[in-house]
C-alpha positions as a printed Julia matrix, in Angstrom:
42×3 Matrix{Float64}:
 -7.31   8.19  -16.99
 -4.71   7.97  -19.76
 -4.22   4.55  -21.31
 -0.52   4.88  -21.57
  1.84   1.48  -20.67
  3.56   3.08  -17.92
  0.28   4.0   -16.24
 -0.22   0.43  -16.52
  2.82  -0.62  -15.01
  2.43   1.44  -12.44
 -0.99   0.71  -11.31
 -0.22  -2.92  -11.86
  2.8   -2.26   -9.23
  0.31  -0.23   -6.86
 -1.72  -3.42   -7.26
  0.79  -5.66   -6.03
  2.24  -3.59   -3.34
 -1.36  -2.88   -1.74
 -1.9   -7.24   -1.62
  1.81  -7.19   -0.08
  0.66  -4.22    2.33
 -2.92  -6.24    3.39
 -1.53  -9.43    3.61
  0.86  -7.67    7.13
 -1.81  -4.94    7.47
 -1.92  -4.79   11.48
 -5.48  -4.36   13.07
 -7.68  -0.78   12.08
 -6.42   1.05   15.27
 -3.16   1.02   14.29
 -3.72   2.86   11.45
 -3.51   5.94   12.48
  0.18   4.58   13.93
  1.71   3.38   10.45
  0.41   6.64    9.02
  2.93   8.9    11.44
  5.71   6.75   10.77
  4.49   3.3    11.96
  7.77   1.4    12.18
  7.28   1.14   16.03
  4.32  -1.42   14.94
  6.1   -3.81   13.01
């Protein structure tokens, strides 16, 4: 992976997004629903 500052900031954003996502992550069986537009599962 290239070690440029923009990539680092992107990975940082992804990390914070993942943490947020994991916080509100529904049960595993709803994963497919999320992948295919799971707005109705919220």
